[in-house]
C-alpha positions as CSV (number, residue, x, y, z in Angstrom):
1,L,-31.6,-9.9,-84.9
2,L,-33.4,-7.8,-82.0
3,E,-36.3,-10.2,-81.5
4,L,-34.3,-13.6,-82.3
5,G,-31.0,-13.1,-81.4
6,L,-27.8,-14.5,-83.2
7,R,-28.3,-18.2,-81.3
8,G,-32.3,-17.6,-82.9
9,I,-31.0,-17.0,-86.4
10,M,-28.9,-19.9,-86.1
11,G,-32.0,-21.8,-85.4
12,Q,-33.7,-21.1,-88.6
13,V,-30.3,-21.5,-90.6
14,E,-30.3,-25.2,-89.2
15,Q,-34.1,-25.6,-90.2
16,K,-33.1,-24.6,-93.3
17,L,-30.6,-27.2,-93.7
18,K,-33.3,-29.7,-92.5
19,E,-35.4,-28.8,-94.9
20,L,-32.8,-29.2,-97.8
21,D,-31.3,-32.3,-96.3
22,G,-34.8,-33.8,-96.0
23,G,-35.8,-33.8,-99.4
24,Y,-35.6,-31.2,-102.0
25,Y,-32.7,-32.5,-103.3
26,E,-33.9,-35.9,-103.4
27,K,-37.1,-35.6,-105.1
28,G,-35.5,-33.8,-107.5
29,E,-36.8,-30.2,-106.9
30,I,-33.6,-28.7,-106.9
31,H,-30.4,-29.2,-109.2
32,A,-27.3,-30.8,-107.6
33,S,-25.3,-27.4,-107.9
34,D,-28.0,-25.3,-106.4
35,Y,-28.5,-27.7,-103.5
36,M,-24.7,-27.8,-103.0
37,E,-24.1,-23.3,-103.1
38,R,-27.3,-23.7,-100.9
39,R,-25.9,-26.1,-98.5
40,Y,-22.4,-24.1,-98.3
41,N,-24.3,-20.8,-97.8
42,Y,-26.0,-22.1,-95.1
43,Q,-23.1,-23.9,-93.2
44,A,-21.0,-20.8,-93.8
45,M,-23.7,-18.5,-91.9
46,L,-23.6,-21.0,-89.0
47,I,-20.0,-20.4,-88.5
48,A,-20.4,-16.8,-89.2
49,L,-23.0,-16.1,-86.7
50,Q,-21.4,-18.3,-83.8
51,A,-18.0,-16.2,-84.5
52,G,-20.3,-13.3,-83.9
53,I,-21.4,-14.7,-80.5
54,D,-17.9,-15.2,-79.8
55,F,-17.0,-11.8,-80.7
56,S,-19.4,-10.5,-77.8
57,K,-18.3,-12.8,-75.5
58,R,-15.1,-11.7,-75.8
59,Y,-15.6,-8.2,-75.0
60,A,-18.1,-9.5,-71.9
61,A,-14.3,-11.3,-70.3
62,L,-12.5,-7.9,-71.2
63,A,-15.1,-5.7,-69.2
64,R,-15.0,-8.1,-66.3
65,E,-11.3,-8.3,-66.1
66,M,-11.2,-4.4,-66.1
67,A,-13.7,-4.5,-63.6
68,D,-11.6,-6.6,-61.0
69,K,-9.0,-3.9,-61.9
70,E,-11.1,-0.8,-61.3
71,K,-11.0,1.4,-58.1
72,D,-14.1,3.9,-58.9
73,E,-17.2,1.9,-57.7
74,K,-19.0,3.9,-60.2
75,R,-17.1,2.9,-62.8
76,K,-16.6,-0.8,-61.6
77,G,-20.5,-0.8,-61.7
78,E,-20.7,0.4,-65.6
79,L,-18.2,-2.0,-66.6
80,L,-19.8,-5.3,-65.1
81,Q,-23.2,-4.0,-66.6
82,I,-21.2,-4.2,-70.2
83,A,-20.3,-7.5,-69.2
84,E,-23.5,-8.5,-68.6
85,V,-24.9,-7.2,-71.3
86,C,-22.6,-8.3,-73.9
87,D,-23.1,-11.9,-72.1
88,W,-26.4,-12.2,-73.4
89,V,-26.4,-9.6,-76.7
90,P,-26.2,-10.5,-79.7
91,E,-26.3,-14.0,-78.7
92,N,-30.1,-13.9,-77.6
93,P,-33.3,-11.5,-77.9
94,A,-32.6,-7.9,-76.8
95,R,-34.9,-7.4,-73.5
96,T,-33.8,-3.5,-72.6
97,F,-32.9,-0.4,-74.6
98,H,-29.3,-0.9,-73.8
99,E,-29.2,-4.6,-74.7
100,A,-31.0,-3.4,-78.4
101,I,-28.4,-0.9,-78.9
102,Q,-25.3,-2.9,-78.0
103,S,-26.6,-5.9,-80.3
104,Y,-27.4,-3.7,-83.0
105,F,-23.8,-2.1,-82.8
106,L,-21.7,-5.1,-82.5
107,C,-23.5,-6.9,-85.5
108,N,-22.9,-3.6,-87.5
109,L,-19.5,-3.4,-86.5
110,I,-18.9,-7.4,-87.8
111,S,-20.6,-6.6,-90.7
112,R,-19.7,-3.1,-92.2
113,D,-16.1,-3.2,-90.3
114,I,-14.8,-6.7,-90.2
115,E,-16.6,-8.8,-92.9
116,V,-16.1,-6.3,-95.3
117,D,-15.1,-2.4,-95.3
118,G,-18.4,-1.1,-96.0
119,Q,-20.4,2.0,-95.5
120,G,-23.6,3.5,-94.1
121,L,-26.1,2.1,-91.6
122,G,-29.5,2.4,-93.4
123,D,-31.7,1.8,-90.6
124,R,-34.5,3.8,-88.9
125,F,-33.0,4.2,-85.5
126,D,-36.2,5.8,-83.8
127,V,-38.4,3.4,-85.1
128,L,-36.0,0.3,-84.4
129,F,-35.3,0.9,-80.9
130,N,-38.2,3.1,-79.5
131,P,-40.6,0.1,-78.5
132,Y,-37.6,-0.9,-76.3
133,Y,-36.8,2.5,-74.9
134,Q,-41.1,2.8,-74.0
135,K,-40.9,-0.5,-72.3
136,D,-37.7,0.2,-70.2
137,K,-39.3,3.7,-69.4
138,A,-42.8,2.3,-68.5
139,E,-41.0,-0.3,-65.8
140,G,-38.8,2.1,-64.5
141,R,-35.4,1.1,-65.5
142,I,-34.3,4.1,-67.9
143,T,-34.8,7.9,-67.9
144,R,-35.2,9.9,-70.6
145,Q,-31.2,11.3,-69.5
146,Q,-30.0,7.8,-69.2
147,A,-31.3,7.5,-72.7
148,Q,-29.9,10.2,-74.6
149,E,-26.3,8.9,-72.7
150,L,-26.7,5.7,-74.4
151,V,-27.2,7.3,-77.5
152,E,-24.5,9.6,-77.5
153,C,-22.4,6.4,-76.5
154,F,-23.1,4.9,-79.8
155,L,-22.9,7.9,-81.9
156,A,-19.1,8.0,-80.2
157,K,-18.3,4.5,-80.9
158,Q,-20.1,4.9,-84.4
159,A,-17.3,7.8,-85.2
160,E,-14.5,5.7,-83.7
161,S,-15.0,2.5,-85.9
162,S,-14.3,4.9,-88.8
163,H,-10.5,4.9,-87.7
164,L,-10.9,1.1,-88.8
165,K,-11.0,2.1,-92.5
166,S,-8.6,0.5,-94.8
167,P,-5.6,2.7,-95.8
168,Q,-6.7,2.6,-99.3
169,G,-10.4,3.3,-98.4
170,A,-9.4,6.6,-96.4
171,T,-7.3,7.8,-99.4
172,L,-10.2,7.4,-101.8
173,F,-12.1,9.3,-99.3
174,S,-9.9,11.9,-98.4
175,G,-10.6,11.2,-94.9
176,I,-11.7,7.9,-92.5
177,S,-15.5,8.8,-92.7
178,K,-17.4,5.7,-93.1
179,L,-20.7,7.6,-94.7
180,K,-22.8,6.6,-91.3
181,D,-26.5,7.8,-90.9
182,V,-28.6,7.7,-88.1
183,N,-32.3,7.6,-89.7
184,I,-35.0,9.3,-88.0
185,G,-38.5,10.6,-88.6
186,G,-40.4,9.4,-92.0
187,V,-43.6,7.6,-92.1
188,L,-44.7,4.0,-90.5
189,P,-45.8,1.2,-93.2
190,N,-49.5,2.6,-92.9
191,G,-48.1,6.1,-93.9
192,D,-48.7,7.8,-90.7
193,D,-46.2,9.9,-89.2
194,A,-43.4,7.9,-87.5
195,T,-41.8,10.6,-85.1
196,N,-41.5,9.4,-81.3
197,E,-39.8,10.3,-78.6
198,L,-36.6,8.8,-79.3
199,S,-36.1,10.9,-82.2
200,F,-36.3,14.1,-80.2
201,I,-33.6,11.9,-78.0
202,V,-31.5,11.5,-81.0
203,L,-31.5,15.2,-82.0
204,D,-30.4,16.2,-78.4
205,A,-27.8,13.4,-78.6
206,A,-26.1,15.0,-81.6
207,E,-26.4,18.6,-80.5
208,S,-24.7,17.2,-77.2
209,T,-21.6,15.4,-78.9
210,Q,-21.3,17.6,-81.9
211,L,-19.5,14.8,-83.5
212,P,-18.4,15.1,-87.5
213,E,-20.2,11.5,-87.7
214,P,-22.3,9.8,-88.1
215,T,-24.9,12.3,-89.4
216,I,-28.3,12.5,-88.7
217,A,-30.9,12.0,-91.9
218,L,-34.0,13.3,-91.4
219,R,-37.1,11.9,-93.4
220,Y,-39.5,15.1,-93.9
221,H,-43.3,14.9,-94.7
222,P,-46.3,16.6,-95.1
223,K,-47.7,15.2,-92.1
224,I,-44.8,15.4,-89.7
225,N,-44.6,16.2,-86.1
226,Q,-43.6,20.0,-86.8
227,E,-42.1,20.3,-82.8
228,L,-39.5,17.7,-84.7
229,I,-38.9,19.9,-87.5
230,L,-38.3,23.0,-85.5
231,K,-35.8,20.7,-83.1
232,A,-34.1,19.7,-86.2
233,I,-33.5,23.5,-87.3
234,D,-32.1,24.4,-83.7
235,V,-29.5,21.6,-84.2
236,I,-28.4,22.6,-88.0
237,H,-28.4,26.0,-86.2
238,T,-25.5,24.9,-84.2
239,G,-23.5,24.5,-87.0
240,V,-22.7,20.8,-87.2
241,G,-24.2,20.1,-90.3
242,Y,-26.6,17.9,-89.5
243,P,-29.8,16.6,-89.7
244,A,-29.4,16.4,-93.5
245,I,-33.4,16.5,-94.7
246,Y,-34.9,14.3,-97.3
247,N,-38.0,14.5,-99.1
248,D,-40.6,11.3,-98.5
249,S,-42.5,12.8,-101.2
250,A,-39.9,12.3,-103.5
251,M,-38.7,9.3,-102.6
252,I,-41.5,6.9,-101.9
253,P,-42.8,7.0,-104.8
254,F,-39.7,6.9,-106.8
255,L,-39.0,3.6,-104.6
256,V,-42.6,2.3,-105.8
257,G,-41.8,3.1,-109.6
258,R,-38.4,0.8,-109.4
259,G,-40.9,-2.1,-108.5
260,I,-40.8,-2.1,-104.6
261,P,-44.3,-2.3,-103.1
262,L,-46.0,0.7,-101.0
263,E,-45.6,-0.7,-97.2
264,E,-41.4,-1.2,-98.0
265,A,-40.7,1.9,-100.2
266,R,-42.4,3.6,-97.0
267,N,-39.6,2.0,-94.5
268,W,-36.8,3.2,-96.4
269,G,-33.6,4.7,-94.9
270,V,-30.5,6.9,-96.1
271,T,-27.2,4.6,-96.3
272,A,-23.9,6.2,-97.1
273,C,-24.3,9.6,-98.6
274,V,-27.5,9.6,-99.9
275,I,-28.3,6.5,-101.5
276,P,-31.9,4.8,-100.2
277,S,-32.1,1.3,-99.3
278,V,-34.8,-0.7,-97.6
279,P,-33.5,-2.2,-94.3
280,G,-32.9,-6.0,-93.7
281,K,-33.5,-6.4,-98.2
282,C,-30.1,-7.0,-100.4
283,V,-29.2,-3.9,-101.5
284,H,-26.4,-2.1,-103.1
285,S,-24.6,-1.4,-99.6
286,Q,-24.3,-5.5,-99.7
287,R,-22.2,-5.4,-102.8
288,P,-19.0,-3.3,-103.8
289,N,-19.6,0.6,-105.3
290,Y,-19.9,0.5,-108.9
291,G,-18.1,2.7,-111.4
292,V,-17.9,6.7,-111.0
293,I,-18.2,8.9,-114.5
294,N,-16.4,12.0,-114.9
295,L,-18.8,13.8,-116.5
296,A,-16.4,16.7,-117.5
297,K,-14.3,14.3,-119.4
298,C,-17.3,13.7,-121.0
299,L,-17.9,17.2,-122.1
300,E,-14.4,17.3,-123.4
301,L,-14.8,13.9,-125.5
302,A,-17.6,15.7,-126.9
303,L,-15.8,18.8,-128.1
304,Y,-13.0,16.4,-129.8
305,Q,-14.9,14.2,-131.6
306,G,-14.5,11.4,-129.1
307,K,-11.1,11.5,-129.0
308,D,-8.7,11.7,-125.9
309,K,-6.9,15.2,-126.1
310,D,-3.2,15.1,-127.9
311,G,-1.8,16.1,-125.1
312,Y,-3.1,13.0,-123.2
313,S,-3.4,9.7,-125.4
314,G,-4.9,10.8,-128.2
315,K,-7.0,7.7,-128.8
316,Q,-10.8,7.7,-129.7
317,L,-12.2,6.8,-126.3
318,G,-15.8,7.3,-126.9
319,P,-17.8,7.4,-130.4
320,K,-17.1,9.9,-133.1
321,T,-19.1,12.6,-133.0
322,P,-19.5,16.1,-135.3
323,D,-16.8,18.4,-135.5
324,P,-17.8,21.1,-133.2
325,K,-17.0,23.7,-135.9
326,T,-20.3,22.6,-137.3
327,F,-22.1,22.9,-134.3
328,T,-25.0,25.9,-134.9
329,C,-26.8,25.7,-131.6
330,I,-26.2,24.2,-127.7
331,E,-28.3,21.4,-128.9
332,D,-26.0,20.2,-130.7
333,V,-23.5,20.3,-128.3
334,T,-25.8,18.7,-125.5
335,E,-26.5,15.9,-128.3
336,A,-22.7,14.9,-128.8
337,Y,-22.3,15.3,-124.6
338,L,-24.9,12.9,-124.2
339,T,-23.7,10.5,-126.9
340,Q,-20.5,10.3,-125.0
341,V,-22.5,9.9,-121.7
342,N,-24.7,6.7,-123.0
343,S,-21.3,5.5,-124.2
344,I,-19.0,5.4,-120.9
345,A,-22.3,4.5,-119.1
346,H,-22.9,1.8,-121.4
347,K,-19.2,0.6,-120.6
348,V,-19.4,1.2,-116.8
349,V,-22.4,-1.3,-116.5
350,Q,-20.4,-3.8,-118.9
351,I,-17.6,-3.7,-116.7
352,D,-19.8,-3.9,-113.4
353,N,-21.8,-6.9,-114.4
354,I,-18.4,-8.7,-114.7
355,A,-16.6,-7.3,-111.5
356,Q,-20.1,-8.8,-109.5
357,V,-19.4,-12.3,-110.5
358,F,-16.0,-11.9,-109.2
359,Y,-17.2,-10.7,-106.3
360,S,-20.0,-13.0,-105.7
361,Q,-17.2,-15.7,-106.0
362,E,-14.4,-14.6,-103.8
363,L,-16.0,-11.9,-101.3
364,Q,-19.1,-13.9,-100.0
365,R,-20.6,-12.1,-96.7
366,P,-22.1,-14.9,-94.6
367,F,-22.9,-13.1,-91.2
368,T,-24.6,-10.3,-93.2
369,S,-26.3,-12.9,-95.3
370,A,-28.1,-14.5,-92.5
371,L,-29.2,-11.1,-91.0
372,L,-31.5,-10.4,-94.4
373,D,-34.5,-11.9,-95.2
374,D,-34.0,-12.4,-99.0
375,S,-30.5,-14.8,-98.5
376,L,-31.9,-16.3,-95.4
377,E,-35.0,-18.1,-97.5
378,Q,-33.1,-18.5,-100.9
379,G,-30.0,-19.9,-99.4
380,K,-27.7,-17.6,-101.2
381,D,-24.9,-15.2,-100.3
382,C,-26.3,-11.3,-100.7
383,V,-23.5,-10.3,-103.1
384,S,-25.1,-12.7,-105.5
385,I,-28.9,-11.6,-105.2
386,S,-30.4,-8.2,-105.3
387,Y,-33.6,-7.0,-103.9
388,N,-34.5,-4.4,-106.5
389,S,-32.6,-2.6,-109.6
390,I,-31.4,0.6,-107.9
391,T,-28.1,1.1,-108.7
392,N,-25.1,3.2,-107.2
393,I,-23.0,4.4,-110.4
394,L,-21.3,7.5,-109.2
395,F,-20.8,10.8,-111.0
396,C,-18.4,13.6,-110.6
397,G,-17.7,17.1,-113.0
398,T,-21.7,17.4,-112.7
399,T,-21.2,21.4,-111.7
400,N,-18.2,21.9,-114.0
401,V,-20.5,20.5,-116.7
402,A,-23.5,22.5,-116.4
403,N,-21.1,26.0,-115.9
404,S,-19.7,25.0,-119.1
405,L,-22.7,24.6,-121.2
406,A,-24.1,27.6,-119.7
407,A,-20.9,29.2,-120.9
408,I,-21.1,27.7,-124.2
409,K,-25.0,28.7,-124.9
410,K,-24.2,32.5,-123.9
């Protein structure tokens, strides 16, 4: 997005269409159904990308209209600058720090708030935007204070976009949080510390704004710049509740263990609450949430031989496990409990696999797909493919189960 702009990505999509029409099907290299699927997806991407350009142009026109009516010269200048920036990005490659953040924000707004009511960011803010900041600073276009103000504006706009959450989503999550994370820290693909000046600017901006959202996610590793850790501690000490600190020494091996190449695993970011993702890839955040398993209910079923309590339905919801009167040790309890968990987990997977079929048929995401490597290359919508096997089955009742098992054991 930042290097090519939406117009440049449209060029890539058009090239894919030419390759598709120029022989793949005629030579018998792909089946007709695959040909049509790719063709429709590429055409949808082009329509959605043009819509993204039009979307930004409307903001530019509005900013100029507001500037014409503005009496304050300073604010008038800001509005004209906004118009100039929105006229250029996201259609074209970002040339400045301001343009880069504006391009990213508008496209994130389309992908996560308009195309679908999604969550999270997942991108590495300091790694992504620091080259633009450093270039601007070297060429005398920006000061550190001005850069911090732009980051503060970005944080405020992210907090503001949470109000676009659907009533159903706001009810489910007991509020309007979009669970967005601004990722900083971590390591570069070669394993070196990724800390840079923008890492500190993000923390300063977060400390200044004190917004409840977005949260800051700091990736910790043994070689991290200690000044960044001390600054993070200062921000936490204000009581704002972030940055949340994540452990590279645990997460990177976990991702490699799931089949992700080491260099890409080192580029991971936090999406939504605490979920790892790899920026630019087709990961869970492009798909719907999977099921939620109530572990406390599983323990209850284990104590009633898999039956729902008579006060509820009285149905056999889980497998028939031994009568609790026959239990002689805590291991008998945990075995019955895990039998119920395994049973419900299997059902959740079956339900989700069917749900994914409907999702991929009815809720395609052409705009987001155009921005992702896998989708663009394969000509498939991002909801139809998955980069890795990391899933997002959620759990509740974990603490209740731990306390209950401890009480039963005692």
